[in-house]
Backbone as CSV, one residue per row, in Angstrom:
resi,resn,N_x,N_y,N_z,CA_x,CA_y,CA_z,C_x,C_y,C_z
1,UNK,15.851,1.410,-106.440,15.721,-0.098,-106.022,17.021,-0.584,-105.427
2,UNK,16.694,-1.371,-104.444,17.921,-2.108,-103.791,18.600,-2.980,-104.565
3,UNK,19.876,-3.084,-104.340,20.964,-3.932,-105.182,21.044,-5.208,-104.628
4,UNK,21.035,-6.330,-105.299,21.274,-7.608,-104.931,22.475,-8.225,-105.546
5,UNK,23.344,-9.016,-104.642,24.622,-9.548,-105.131,25.040,-10.640,-104.450
6,UNK,25.536,-11.778,-104.975,25.832,-12.908,-104.157,26.586,-13.907,-104.984
7,UNK,27.267,-14.810,-104.208,28.237,-15.810,-104.931,27.285,-17.181,-104.827
8,UNK,27.270,-17.639,-106.174,26.425,-18.691,-106.564,27.564,-19.805,-107.025
9,UNK,27.632,-20.840,-106.120,28.777,-21.888,-106.226,28.134,-23.208,-106.769
10,UNK,28.848,-23.570,-107.868,28.362,-24.748,-108.614,29.122,-26.086,-108.123
11,UNK,28.440,-26.928,-107.707,29.149,-28.243,-107.439,28.327,-29.450,-107.869
12,UNK,29.059,-30.613,-107.855,28.376,-31.800,-108.532,29.413,-32.842,-108.847
13,UNK,29.016,-33.969,-109.301,29.899,-35.030,-109.608,30.655,-34.782,-110.941
14,UNK,31.760,-35.449,-111.275,32.158,-35.308,-112.695,31.386,-35.725,-113.712
15,UNK,31.464,-34.980,-114.855,30.791,-35.410,-116.216,29.168,-35.092,-116.159
16,UNK,28.723,-34.305,-115.294,27.386,-33.962,-115.283,27.035,-32.630,-115.999
17,UNK,28.095,-31.999,-116.616,27.997,-30.732,-117.196,28.002,-29.494,-116.472
18,UNK,28.669,-29.425,-115.211,28.862,-28.290,-114.530,29.459,-27.120,-115.283
19,UNK,30.533,-27.444,-115.958,31.289,-26.458,-116.602,30.472,-25.892,-117.882
20,UNK,29.889,-26.767,-118.542,28.914,-26.301,-119.697,27.912,-25.377,-119.075
21,UNK,27.399,-25.740,-117.972,26.209,-24.851,-117.457,26.817,-23.556,-116.974
22,UNK,27.882,-23.540,-116.384,28.651,-22.315,-116.030,28.970,-21.492,-117.205
23,UNK,29.475,-21.910,-118.289,29.752,-21.147,-119.500,28.401,-20.639,-120.064
24,UNK,27.496,-21.398,-120.095,26.052,-20.998,-120.673,25.526,-19.807,-119.863
25,UNK,25.575,-19.884,-118.478,25.035,-18.904,-117.631,25.814,-17.680,-117.712
26,UNK,27.158,-17.757,-117.856,27.884,-16.606,-118.121,27.995,-15.928,-119.335
27,UNK,27.815,-16.798,-120.448,27.881,-16.457,-121.810,29.296,-16.308,-122.415
28,UNK,30.064,-16.881,-121.760,31.599,-16.812,-122.227,32.187,-18.376,-121.808
29,UNK,33.020,-18.749,-122.590,33.663,-20.144,-122.453,34.853,-19.905,-121.415
30,UNK,34.447,-19.750,-120.220,35.511,-19.570,-119.084,36.069,-20.812,-118.589
31,UNK,35.363,-21.987,-118.705,35.761,-23.303,-118.201,35.906,-24.304,-119.478
32,UNK,37.043,-24.950,-119.375,37.249,-25.830,-120.490,36.311,-27.042,-120.210
33,UNK,35.932,-27.619,-121.431,34.991,-28.777,-121.360,35.321,-29.948,-122.158
34,UNK,35.407,-31.086,-121.615,35.649,-32.255,-122.287,34.878,-33.545,-121.606
35,UNK,34.816,-34.573,-122.222,34.158,-35.634,-121.760,34.921,-36.446,-120.699
36,UNK,36.100,-36.033,-120.352,36.983,-36.707,-119.406,36.628,-36.226,-118.023
37,UNK,36.711,-37.027,-116.996,36.522,-36.658,-115.636,37.734,-35.794,-115.087
38,UNK,37.650,-34.995,-114.246,38.747,-34.035,-113.714,39.162,-33.096,-114.640
39,UNK,38.344,-32.787,-115.505,38.649,-31.652,-116.587,38.798,-30.362,-115.741
40,UNK,37.917,-29.920,-114.759,38.012,-28.864,-113.884,39.037,-29.125,-112.897
41,UNK,40.059,-28.375,-112.564,40.875,-28.590,-111.423,40.895,-27.350,-110.389
42,UNK,40.613,-26.185,-111.053,40.481,-25.002,-110.141,39.016,-24.552,-109.867
43,UNK,39.097,-23.623,-109.087,37.769,-22.914,-108.898,37.703,-21.495,-109.735
44,UNK,36.820,-21.509,-110.560,36.889,-20.403,-111.491,35.505,-19.698,-111.396
45,UNK,35.781,-18.285,-111.318,34.405,-17.316,-111.296,34.182,-16.849,-112.502
46,UNK,32.826,-16.584,-112.654,32.210,-15.890,-113.821,31.206,-14.908,-113.339
47,UNK,31.292,-13.665,-113.674,30.442,-12.612,-113.188,29.407,-12.152,-114.095
48,UNK,28.262,-12.079,-113.749,27.136,-11.606,-114.671,26.306,-10.470,-114.019
49,UNK,26.067,-9.390,-114.764,25.375,-8.151,-114.076,24.106,-8.051,-114.707
50,UNK,23.100,-7.738,-113.869,21.834,-7.153,-114.350,21.785,-5.648,-113.919
51,UNK,20.603,-5.042,-114.128,20.417,-3.615,-113.924,20.579,-3.378,-112.261
52,UNK,20.080,-4.283,-111.446,20.089,-4.192,-110.058,20.546,-5.392,-109.303
53,UNK,21.274,-6.203,-110.006,21.744,-7.357,-109.340,23.249,-7.719,-109.982
54,UNK,24.022,-8.510,-109.254,25.272,-9.174,-109.738,25.331,-10.713,-109.142
55,UNK,25.658,-11.541,-110.133,25.803,-12.869,-109.697,27.249,-13.295,-109.953
56,UNK,27.895,-13.715,-108.873,29.291,-14.319,-109.029,29.233,-15.838,-109.011
57,UNK,29.157,-16.388,-110.252,29.057,-17.880,-110.277,30.630,-18.396,-110.086
58,UNK,30.662,-19.506,-109.513,31.874,-20.278,-109.155,31.767,-21.782,-109.600
59,UNK,32.637,-22.136,-110.572,32.728,-23.541,-110.924,33.749,-24.211,-110.160
60,UNK,33.492,-25.457,-109.696,34.462,-26.211,-108.883,34.682,-27.561,-109.607
61,UNK,35.824,-28.195,-109.202,36.148,-29.537,-109.563,34.988,-30.468,-109.242
62,UNK,34.871,-31.479,-110.125,33.957,-32.542,-109.805,34.260,-33.279,-108.606
63,UNK,33.247,-33.778,-107.804,33.415,-34.485,-106.618,34.016,-35.796,-106.710
64,UNK,35.014,-36.099,-106.038,35.728,-37.406,-106.242,36.256,-37.838,-104.903
65,UNK,36.858,-39.121,-104.756,37.468,-39.585,-103.775,39.084,-39.442,-103.880
66,UNK,39.659,-38.402,-103.295,41.158,-38.247,-103.536,41.996,-39.334,-103.542
67,UNK,42.850,-39.394,-104.370,43.957,-40.579,-104.539,45.251,-40.093,-104.349
68,UNK,45.358,-38.797,-104.396,46.790,-38.007,-104.162,46.605,-36.525,-104.009
69,UNK,47.572,-35.943,-103.535,47.585,-34.579,-102.992,46.799,-33.521,-103.957
70,UNK,47.057,-33.541,-105.202,46.391,-32.732,-106.048,44.942,-32.906,-106.045
71,UNK,44.420,-34.079,-106.064,42.872,-34.300,-105.822,42.581,-33.667,-104.464
72,UNK,43.311,-34.026,-103.433,42.804,-33.443,-102.153,42.550,-31.861,-102.182
73,UNK,43.452,-31.233,-102.914,43.436,-29.785,-103.063,42.174,-29.332,-103.866
74,UNK,41.785,-30.172,-104.883,40.652,-29.905,-105.640,39.367,-30.147,-104.879
75,UNK,39.435,-30.992,-103.938,38.245,-31.253,-103.053,38.249,-30.131,-102.067
76,UNK,39.319,-29.569,-101.685,39.438,-28.353,-100.898,38.517,-27.284,-101.559
77,UNK,38.717,-27.029,-102.756,37.927,-25.996,-103.578,36.398,-26.319,-103.465
78,UNK,36.153,-27.510,-103.533,34.621,-27.826,-103.459,34.150,-27.546,-101.968
79,UNK,34.889,-27.966,-100.963,34.479,-27.659,-99.573,34.447,-26.181,-99.323
80,UNK,35.241,-25.395,-99.754,35.240,-23.985,-99.664,34.226,-23.416,-100.367
81,UNK,33.875,-23.841,-101.416,32.639,-23.403,-102.097,31.341,-23.635,-101.333
82,UNK,31.261,-24.665,-100.837,30.211,-24.897,-100.034,30.088,-24.102,-98.673
83,UNK,31.212,-23.668,-98.166,31.309,-22.902,-96.984,30.844,-21.514,-97.271
84,UNK,31.242,-20.932,-98.388,31.164,-19.430,-98.629,30.166,-19.161,-99.555
85,UNK,29.048,-19.908,-99.851,28.077,-19.728,-100.868,26.930,-18.847,-100.294
86,UNK,26.342,-17.970,-101.257,25.201,-17.356,-100.795,24.128,-18.228,-101.342
87,UNK,24.358,-19.073,-102.528,23.436,-19.950,-103.081,24.212,-21.150,-103.684
88,UNK,23.849,-22.304,-103.396,24.309,-23.352,-103.986,23.492,-23.883,-105.286
89,UNK,24.201,-24.213,-106.501,23.714,-24.828,-107.457,24.478,-26.153,-107.618
90,UNK,23.537,-27.205,-107.169,24.048,-28.593,-107.296,23.548,-29.203,-108.495
91,UNK,24.539,-29.480,-109.294,24.339,-30.108,-110.700,24.457,-31.664,-110.692
92,UNK,23.310,-32.193,-111.224,23.276,-33.594,-111.468,22.738,-33.775,-112.792
93,UNK,22.456,-35.085,-113.332,21.965,-35.131,-114.560,21.216,-36.370,-114.823
94,UNK,20.651,-36.686,-115.918,19.744,-37.768,-116.059,20.598,-39.081,-116.241
95,UNK,21.797,-39.157,-116.334,22.440,-40.325,-116.622,23.082,-40.954,-115.235
96,UNK,23.518,-40.147,-114.378,24.147,-40.655,-113.237,23.136,-41.155,-112.068
97,UNK,23.726,-42.134,-111.191,23.000,-42.597,-110.177,22.759,-41.519,-109.219
98,UNK,21.505,-41.113,-108.894,21.181,-39.947,-108.220,21.955,-39.858,-106.730
99,UNK,22.097,-41.079,-105.971,22.698,-40.857,-104.764,24.265,-41.388,-104.776
100,UNK,24.766,-40.987,-105.970,26.308,-41.181,-105.985,27.120,-40.731,-104.937
101,UNK,26.751,-39.517,-104.497,27.648,-38.914,-103.332,26.686,-38.657,-102.293
102,UNK,26.336,-39.613,-101.541,25.480,-39.410,-100.428,25.953,-38.489,-99.372
103,UNK,27.279,-38.506,-99.165,27.855,-37.580,-98.069,27.593,-36.101,-98.487
104,UNK,27.643,-35.741,-99.714,27.422,-34.293,-100.113,26.007,-34.024,-100.130
105,UNK,25.190,-35.041,-100.507,23.750,-34.776,-100.332,23.387,-34.480,-99.009
106,UNK,23.889,-35.151,-98.102,23.682,-34.796,-96.503,24.223,-33.387,-96.250
107,UNK,25.233,-32.942,-96.870,25.717,-31.522,-96.467,24.735,-30.569,-97.000
108,UNK,24.064,-30.934,-98.274,23.029,-30.033,-98.786,21.980,-29.766,-97.856
109,UNK,21.622,-30.928,-97.230,20.436,-30.817,-96.257,20.648,-29.878,-94.957
110,UNK,21.871,-29.751,-94.632,22.395,-29.056,-93.469,22.653,-27.505,-93.782
111,UNK,22.654,-27.181,-95.092,22.950,-25.804,-95.417,21.919,-24.772,-95.160
112,UNK,22.257,-23.606,-94.698,21.259,-22.584,-94.377,20.989,-21.665,-95.486
113,UNK,21.945,-21.700,-96.435,21.631,-20.856,-97.743,20.743,-21.689,-98.683
114,UNK,20.096,-20.798,-99.626,19.338,-21.612,-100.607,20.030,-22.575,-101.496
115,UNK,19.335,-23.639,-101.774,19.959,-24.749,-102.691,19.094,-25.078,-103.915
116,UNK,19.621,-24.730,-104.993,18.982,-25.129,-106.319,19.668,-26.300,-106.882
117,UNK,18.854,-27.411,-107.178,19.330,-28.584,-107.648,18.878,-28.606,-109.251
118,UNK,19.930,-28.674,-110.184,19.618,-28.663,-111.484,19.906,-30.015,-112.112
119,UNK,18.858,-30.555,-112.774,18.912,-31.839,-113.414,19.305,-31.553,-114.869
120,UNK,20.469,-31.731,-115.216,21.171,-31.496,-116.627,20.798,-32.517,-117.471
121,UNK,21.022,-32.293,-118.841,20.941,-33.340,-119.947,19.620,-34.017,-119.996
122,UNK,18.587,-33.240,-119.816,17.187,-33.725,-119.897,16.986,-34.118,-121.421
123,UNK,17.802,-33.490,-122.400,17.604,-33.907,-123.743,18.000,-35.260,-124.020
124,UNK,18.728,-36.028,-123.072,19.041,-37.226,-123.266,18.068,-38.279,-122.502
125,UNK,17.030,-37.807,-122.173,16.128,-38.720,-121.393,14.782,-38.433,-121.752
126,UNK,13.713,-38.909,-121.105,12.325,-38.692,-121.463,11.546,-38.126,-120.107
127,UNK,10.341,-37.689,-120.509,9.668,-36.996,-119.356,9.432,-37.715,-118.112
128,UNK,9.104,-38.983,-118.403,8.888,-39.913,-117.085,10.106,-39.964,-116.228
129,UNK,11.188,-40.161,-116.867,12.541,-40.276,-116.044,12.724,-38.934,-115.417
130,UNK,12.588,-37.761,-116.110,12.902,-36.526,-115.512,11.902,-36.351,-114.251
131,UNK,10.710,-36.673,-114.528,9.747,-36.391,-113.393,10.114,-37.273,-112.166
132,UNK,10.597,-38.502,-112.405,10.964,-39.383,-111.355,12.158,-38.774,-110.667
133,UNK,13.106,-38.266,-111.401,14.310,-37.668,-110.716,14.067,-36.364,-109.948
134,UNK,13.074,-35.505,-110.444,12.515,-34.295,-109.877,11.973,-34.649,-108.373
135,UNK,11.170,-35.712,-108.341,10.466,-36.229,-107.268,11.529,-36.713,-106.204
136,UNK,12.549,-37.485,-106.712,13.475,-38.047,-105.859,14.369,-36.865,-105.133
137,UNK,14.746,-35.952,-105.955,15.596,-34.856,-105.367,14.819,-34.012,-104.500
138,UNK,13.577,-33.761,-104.771,12.693,-32.947,-103.840,12.471,-33.684,-102.410
139,UNK,12.500,-35.142,-102.551,12.294,-35.780,-101.192,13.699,-35.788,-100.382
140,UNK,14.726,-35.760,-101.128,16.114,-35.864,-100.475,16.714,-34.669,-99.961
141,UNK,16.440,-33.480,-100.611,16.821,-32.243,-100.166,15.539,-31.279,-100.018
142,UNK,14.990,-31.571,-98.996,13.707,-30.662,-98.806,13.983,-29.252,-98.680
143,UNK,13.205,-28.467,-99.295,13.372,-26.927,-99.301,14.215,-26.599,-100.534
144,UNK,14.900,-27.491,-101.204,15.622,-27.151,-102.492,14.613,-26.948,-103.584
145,UNK,14.936,-26.069,-104.446,14.313,-25.895,-105.727,14.883,-26.933,-106.606
146,UNK,14.135,-27.688,-107.487,14.626,-28.557,-108.424,14.196,-28.166,-109.848
147,UNK,15.233,-27.975,-110.773,14.950,-27.413,-111.919,15.523,-28.414,-113.120
148,UNK,14.748,-28.936,-113.986,15.363,-29.671,-115.204,15.825,-28.773,-116.298
149,UNK,16.923,-29.191,-116.788,17.486,-28.220,-117.895,18.407,-29.057,-118.754
150,UNK,18.981,-28.261,-119.772,19.952,-28.808,-120.704,20.855,-27.607,-121.100
151,UNK,21.997,-27.804,-120.484,23.063,-26.678,-120.658,23.461,-26.718,-122.064
152,UNK,23.711,-27.922,-122.658,24.095,-28.121,-123.983,23.122,-27.315,-125.022
153,UNK,21.840,-27.545,-124.832,20.822,-27.020,-125.757,20.299,-25.696,-125.244
154,UNK,20.810,-25.263,-124.038,20.333,-23.979,-123.624,18.917,-23.846,-123.257
155,UNK,18.592,-24.941,-122.745,17.104,-25.063,-122.267,16.752,-24.925,-120.909
156,UNK,15.880,-24.044,-120.553,15.538,-23.688,-119.221,16.478,-22.871,-118.423
157,UNK,17.418,-22.321,-119.017,18.573,-21.465,-118.280,17.949,-20.185,-117.702
158,UNK,16.825,-19.722,-118.322,16.184,-18.465,-117.971,15.553,-18.777,-116.637
159,UNK,15.024,-19.999,-116.446,14.304,-20.409,-115.152,15.425,-20.488,-114.135
160,UNK,16.670,-20.887,-114.312,17.700,-21.040,-113.443,18.062,-19.626,-112.991
161,UNK,18.389,-18.645,-114.016,18.642,-17.376,-113.670,17.587,-16.547,-112.822
162,UNK,16.270,-16.818,-113.219,15.342,-16.129,-112.335,15.247,-16.577,-110.884
163,UNK,15.525,-17.915,-110.791,15.487,-18.525,-109.409,16.727,-18.000,-108.708
164,UNK,17.889,-17.910,-109.330,18.987,-17.328,-108.642,18.805,-15.905,-108.237
165,UNK,18.410,-14.974,-109.044,18.219,-13.586,-108.850,17.264,-13.479,-107.727
166,UNK,16.247,-14.228,-107.701,15.231,-14.046,-106.707,15.672,-14.449,-105.385
167,UNK,16.696,-15.308,-105.060,17.340,-15.635,-103.893,18.572,-14.940,-103.590
168,UNK,19.077,-14.071,-104.293,20.219,-13.365,-104.108,20.155,-12.370,-102.778
169,UNK,21.059,-12.277,-101.870,20.814,-11.349,-100.839,21.017,-9.908,-101.172
170,UNK,20.551,-8.865,-100.502,20.704,-7.466,-100.570,22.140,-7.204,-100.417
171,UNK,22.804,-6.693,-101.394,24.281,-6.445,-101.171,24.774,-5.612,-102.371
172,UNK,25.767,-4.610,-102.149,26.233,-3.855,-103.336,27.059,-4.868,-104.302
173,UNK,27.435,-4.392,-105.371,28.255,-5.385,-106.243,29.639,-5.598,-105.706
174,UNK,30.085,-6.850,-105.802,31.365,-7.332,-105.331,32.411,-6.798,-106.202
175,UNK,32.141,-6.845,-107.534,33.157,-6.566,-108.567,32.535,-5.499,-109.457
176,UNK,33.486,-4.740,-110.138,33.244,-3.738,-111.157,32.171,-4.321,-112.124
177,UNK,31.387,-3.433,-112.729,30.455,-3.941,-113.797,31.114,-4.539,-115.089
178,UNK,32.314,-4.016,-115.272,33.063,-4.681,-116.654,34.026,-5.786,-116.392
179,UNK,33.955,-6.387,-115.032,34.667,-7.601,-114.767,33.883,-8.741,-114.986
180,UNK,34.402,-9.775,-115.800,33.612,-10.925,-115.934,34.242,-12.224,-115.491
181,UNK,35.515,-12.113,-114.752,36.066,-13.259,-114.211,37.187,-12.822,-113.161
182,UNK,37.557,-13.687,-112.361,38.611,-13.364,-111.446,39.988,-13.906,-111.927
183,UNK,39.941,-14.540,-113.023,41.172,-15.182,-113.624,41.729,-14.192,-114.670
184,UNK,43.156,-14.230,-114.873,43.870,-13.305,-115.840,44.033,-14.242,-117.181
185,UNK,44.507,-13.538,-118.163,44.616,-14.168,-119.503,45.720,-15.185,-119.490
186,UNK,46.719,-15.220,-118.616,47.818,-16.298,-118.530,46.918,-17.502,-118.025
187,UNK,46.066,-17.455,-117.143,45.294,-18.694,-116.647,44.712,-19.328,-117.771
188,UNK,43.827,-18.483,-118.645,43.094,-19.014,-119.677,44.005,-19.569,-120.704
189,UNK,45.072,-19.035,-120.885,46.079,-19.626,-121.909,46.453,-20.922,-121.568
190,UNK,46.797,-21.200,-120.211,47.232,-22.509,-119.712,46.110,-23.383,-119.739
191,UNK,44.934,-23.179,-119.399,43.684,-23.917,-119.357,43.325,-24.434,-120.882
192,UNK,43.573,-23.462,-121.926,43.308,-23.880,-123.351,44.038,-24.955,-123.674
193,UNK,45.502,-24.767,-123.365,46.428,-25.864,-123.713,46.128,-27.191,-123.007
194,UNK,45.666,-27.151,-121.716,45.358,-28.318,-121.050,44.080,-28.908,-121.592
195,UNK,43.159,-28.201,-122.123,42.025,-28.727,-122.801,42.416,-29.492,-123.967
196,UNK,43.314,-29.074,-124.818,43.844,-29.784,-125.946,44.543,-31.026,-125.585
197,UNK,45.216,-31.019,-124.414,45.890,-32.348,-123.954,44.738,-33.348,-123.570
198,UNK,43.740,-32.888,-122.915,42.666,-33.838,-122.523,42.027,-34.304,-123.764
199,UNK,41.804,-33.438,-124.874,41.298,-34.011,-126.080,42.045,-34.858,-126.958
200,UNK,43.362,-34.695,-126.884,44.256,-35.334,-127.855,44.963,-36.607,-127.302
201,UNK,44.819,-36.755,-125.999,45.690,-37.921,-125.303,44.761,-38.699,-124.600
202,UNK,45.126,-39.976,-124.555,44.266,-40.995,-123.749,45.041,-41.425,-122.543
203,UNK,44.277,-42.449,-121.783,44.624,-43.125,-120.580,45.153,-42.019,-119.480
204,UNK,46.425,-42.286,-119.087,46.891,-41.323,-117.918,47.530,-39.999,-118.269
205,UNK,47.688,-39.795,-119.456,48.540,-38.726,-119.917,47.846,-37.308,-119.516
206,UNK,46.682,-37.186,-119.639,46.048,-35.938,-119.263,45.894,-35.648,-117.807
207,UNK,45.878,-36.604,-117.054,45.979,-36.635,-115.521,47.393,-36.533,-115.010
208,UNK,48.256,-36.734,-115.931,49.694,-36.532,-115.365,50.371,-35.171,-115.876
209,UNK,49.569,-34.519,-116.417,50.161,-33.171,-117.171,49.729,-31.977,-116.337
210,UNK,50.537,-30.941,-116.362,50.122,-29.609,-115.831,50.791,-28.679,-116.739
211,UNK,50.101,-27.557,-117.073,50.552,-26.536,-118.016,50.797,-25.188,-117.174
212,UNK,52.062,-24.718,-117.473,52.413,-23.396,-116.788,52.828,-22.300,-117.860
213,UNK,52.184,-21.161,-117.925,52.608,-20.262,-118.934,53.910,-19.449,-118.395
214,UNK,54.996,-19.646,-119.058,56.221,-19.045,-118.525,56.230,-17.552,-119.033
215,UNK,55.778,-17.239,-120.150,55.839,-15.984,-120.794,54.617,-15.548,-121.404
216,UNK,54.058,-14.413,-121.140,52.870,-13.790,-121.776,53.070,-12.342,-122.165
217,UNK,53.245,-12.084,-123.370,53.771,-10.780,-123.818,52.537,-10.275,-124.888
218,UNK,52.102,-9.034,-124.633,51.070,-8.518,-125.496,51.853,-7.388,-126.439
219,UNK,51.774,-7.736,-127.784,52.270,-6.669,-128.654,51.003,-6.102,-129.302
220,UNK,51.393,-5.122,-130.259,50.420,-4.454,-131.021,49.556,-5.400,-131.828
221,UNK,50.097,-6.314,-132.419,49.396,-7.126,-133.309,49.076,-8.599,-132.857
222,UNK,49.824,-9.092,-131.805,49.654,-10.439,-131.282,50.088,-10.622,-129.863
223,UNK,49.683,-11.813,-129.243,50.250,-12.146,-128.061,51.425,-13.190,-128.303
224,UNK,52.503,-13.040,-127.571,53.489,-13.928,-127.640,53.532,-14.832,-126.470
225,UNK,53.202,-16.071,-126.613,52.985,-16.980,-125.287,53.940,-18.092,-125.289
226,UNK,54.602,-18.408,-124.262,55.426,-19.517,-124.011,55.086,-20.364,-122.831
227,UNK,54.676,-21.711,-123.033,54.142,-22.418,-122.047,54.975,-23.767,-121.866
228,UNK,54.890,-24.187,-120.588,55.643,-25.644,-120.426,54.594,-26.480,-119.967
229,UNK,54.558,-27.781,-120.683,53.657,-28.865,-120.326,54.687,-29.729,-119.333
230,UNK,54.237,-29.951,-118.029,54.924,-30.819,-117.244,54.236,-32.158,-117.285
231,UNK,55.089,-33.109,-117.200,54.647,-34.660,-117.124,55.468,-35.253,-116.160
232,UNK,54.985,-36.393,-115.685,55.676,-37.210,-114.564,56.703,-38.073,-115.028
233,UNK,56.806,-38.670,-116.191,57.692,-39.630,-116.668,58.387,-39.317,-117.916
234,UNK,59.687,-39.775,-118.275,60.131,-39.495,-119.650,59.341,-40.195,-120.629
235,UNK,58.734,-41.455,-120.393,57.845,-42.013,-121.436,56.751,-41.305,-121.798
236,UNK,56.180,-40.465,-120.790,55.017,-39.621,-121.072,55.558,-38.307,-121.934
237,UNK,56.669,-37.945,-121.806,57.215,-36.860,-122.415,57.293,-37.131,-123.911
238,UNK,57.687,-38.451,-124.076,57.739,-38.938,-125.716,56.355,-38.996,-126.250
239,UNK,55.447,-39.369,-125.495,54.066,-39.476,-126.045,53.519,-38.120,-126.350
240,UNK,53.723,-37.284,-125.451,53.080,-35.872,-125.505,53.823,-35.164,-126.831
241,UNK,55.118,-35.411,-127.056,55.722,-34.866,-128.213,55.385,-35.455,-129.463
242,UNK,55.297,-36.852,-129.335,54.988,-37.655,-130.500,56.217,-37.727,-131.550
243,UNK,55.824,-38.640,-132.571,56.795,-38.881,-133.572,57.217,-37.592,-134.247
244,UNK,58.447,-37.169,-134.352,58.856,-36.150,-135.031,58.272,-34.709,-134.531
245,UNK,57.766,-34.933,-133.354,56.968,-33.643,-132.741,55.624,-33.435,-133.309
246,UNK,55.037,-34.475,-133.978,53.658,-34.299,-134.633,52.552,-34.065,-133.579
247,UNK,52.535,-34.856,-132.429,51.636,-34.700,-131.500,51.507,-33.446,-130.784
248,UNK,52.698,-32.838,-130.475,52.771,-31.520,-129.750,52.404,-30.405,-130.705
249,UNK,52.806,-30.584,-131.984,52.424,-29.583,-132.823,51.012,-29.550,-133.210
250,UNK,50.252,-30.681,-133.131,48.750,-30.619,-133.111,48.080,-29.989,-132.106
251,UNK,48.599,-30.293,-130.803,48.065,-29.520,-129.569,48.398,-28.062,-129.815
252,UNK,49.465,-27.702,-130.147,49.857,-26.259,-130.283,48.991,-25.475,-131.193
253,UNK,48.741,-26.192,-132.261,47.969,-25.527,-133.409,46.397,-25.480,-133.017
254,UNK,45.838,-26.429,-132.266,44.688,-26.311,-131.869,44.370,-25.377,-130.815
255,UNK,45.465,-25.330,-129.805,45.334,-24.416,-128.679,45.606,-22.988,-129.230
256,UNK,46.306,-22.805,-130.188,46.502,-21.227,-130.802,45.212,-20.747,-131.228
257,UNK,44.492,-21.751,-132.062,43.220,-21.271,-132.615,42.300,-20.914,-131.598
258,UNK,42.248,-21.709,-130.469,41.203,-21.448,-129.428,41.545,-20.293,-128.738
259,UNK,42.881,-19.872,-128.591,43.388,-18.585,-127.958,42.834,-17.408,-128.706
260,UNK,43.257,-17.547,-130.061,42.822,-16.401,-130.884,41.427,-16.102,-130.997
261,UNK,40.557,-17.192,-130.792,39.069,-16.937,-130.890,38.825,-16.349,-129.402
262,UNK,39.362,-16.895,-128.469,39.142,-16.311,-126.945,39.547,-14.953,-126.869
263,UNK,40.857,-14.623,-127.127,41.531,-13.368,-126.896,41.209,-12.343,-128.025
264,UNK,40.708,-12.857,-129.152,40.313,-11.905,-130.190,41.490,-11.099,-130.738
265,UNK,42.681,-11.919,-130.776,43.882,-11.262,-131.240,44.735,-12.541,-131.781
266,UNK,45.760,-12.166,-132.591,46.583,-13.162,-133.148,47.547,-13.587,-131.977
267,UNK,47.960,-14.849,-132.161,48.720,-15.585,-130.876,50.007,-16.263,-131.631
268,UNK,51.089,-16.271,-131.067,52.255,-16.894,-131.509,52.499,-17.860,-130.212
269,UNK,52.429,-19.199,-130.202,52.471,-20.002,-129.269,53.690,-20.975,-129.333
270,UNK,54.489,-21.060,-128.201,55.617,-21.906,-128.179,55.369,-22.808,-127.027
271,UNK,55.443,-24.261,-127.142,55.197,-25.252,-126.150,56.497,-26.042,-125.824
272,UNK,56.851,-26.443,-124.685,57.927,-27.139,-124.214,57.486,-28.285,-123.338
273,UNK,58.001,-29.396,-123.280,57.693,-30.452,-122.511,58.848,-30.806,-121.431
274,UNK,58.476,-30.850,-120.142,59.405,-31.098,-119.089,58.986,-32.107,-118.149
275,UNK,59.772,-32.887,-117.547,59.429,-33.979,-116.615,59.603,-33.400,-115.238
276,UNK,58.541,-33.694,-114.497,58.504,-33.266,-112.987,57.812,-34.383,-112.255
277,UNK,58.544,-35.340,-111.746,57.996,-36.590,-111.183,57.030,-36.545,-110.137
278,UNK,57.160,-35.368,-109.303,56.418,-35.298,-108.114,55.557,-34.078,-107.988
279,UNK,55.069,-33.653,-109.343,54.413,-32.410,-109.143,52.976,-32.597,-108.450
280,UNK,52.376,-33.787,-108.651,50.980,-34.006,-108.137,51.018,-34.110,-106.567
281,UNK,52.141,-34.402,-105.996,52.242,-34.760,-104.686,52.862,-33.656,-103.821
282,UNK,53.725,-32.711,-104.433,54.710,-31.880,-103.789,53.853,-30.640,-103.503
283,UNK,53.955,-30.300,-102.216,53.381,-28.953,-101.746,53.843,-27.777,-102.481
284,UNK,55.196,-27.838,-102.676,56.067,-26.688,-103.293,55.504,-26.498,-104.701
285,UNK,55.362,-27.660,-105.445,55.105,-27.568,-106.772,53.584,-27.234,-106.952
286,UNK,52.610,-27.728,-106.093,51.369,-27.377,-106.078,51.024,-25.939,-105.784
287,UNK,51.829,-25.480,-104.952,51.705,-23.945,-104.664,52.161,-23.090,-105.863
288,UNK,53.170,-23.609,-106.517,53.627,-22.872,-107.718,52.576,-23.042,-108.785
289,UNK,51.887,-24.026,-108.908,50.860,-24.142,-109.887,49.428,-23.720,-109.452
290,UNK,49.384,-23.077,-108.322,48.216,-22.322,-108.027,47.147,-23.139,-107.178
291,UNK,47.599,-24.380,-106.698,46.591,-25.251,-106.078,46.590,-25.117,-104.601
292,UNK,47.740,-24.589,-104.107,47.933,-24.346,-102.464,48.319,-22.884,-102.203
293,UNK,48.043,-22.503,-101.031,48.312,-21.096,-100.678,49.735,-20.993,-100.074
């Protein structure tokens, strides 16, 4: 039997559950998930294999209007995902205004590759509203398959999988069968720390922070990991550390637990906080942090 393989790129607005859907389809928590916008900053791949097919899912940052260079690079990830996809999964939900990003909807109409529109979070709506949304998307993107689903409740994921497999092009596998992502453990360690920053701090702090793993050593019994949290101002450094270091300790403790669950190994985690005022705008720093080539 001929083998099928392809890149299935996931795009959509912030807070529609793209990363939750990606994790559910892959069966691993590869993407951090919070209720805050801009949780996803990088393009992250998750690879799923069947007997005669391979799907390379790619989660991207939520679509937004860039306000600074970091966000510009995030939108570059989205545009590249549209350009190199074999299949596009456009994720919307029952809560957002359907035509929120009309420019990207127009791009979907012009694509030659198959488009699957996933209406997520149907568990938060009713049948009449879901039917109305399905009809609206079918009229806006002719030729697209529209599938209602709930990534959180894992409802209708099999329908999405079957639709994707049916539309995969004939191709040998792009990756070895035992590969499940293109990212290394250092990347996931930094993302786990950043997830805890998103969960534990409010206002501008999460959007002013970047996490870099400076040291990642694997021993027989544990991983020794040292990471730096970069902020943009001294006042932010004080907030991240907290009174007598309590806030930073809480982030470190929760991140360590998440890492041990993800890595299936004990972790010793050290966190430091440094000020880098221009990291979101500096080409050099964005290159160092993996946002620019």
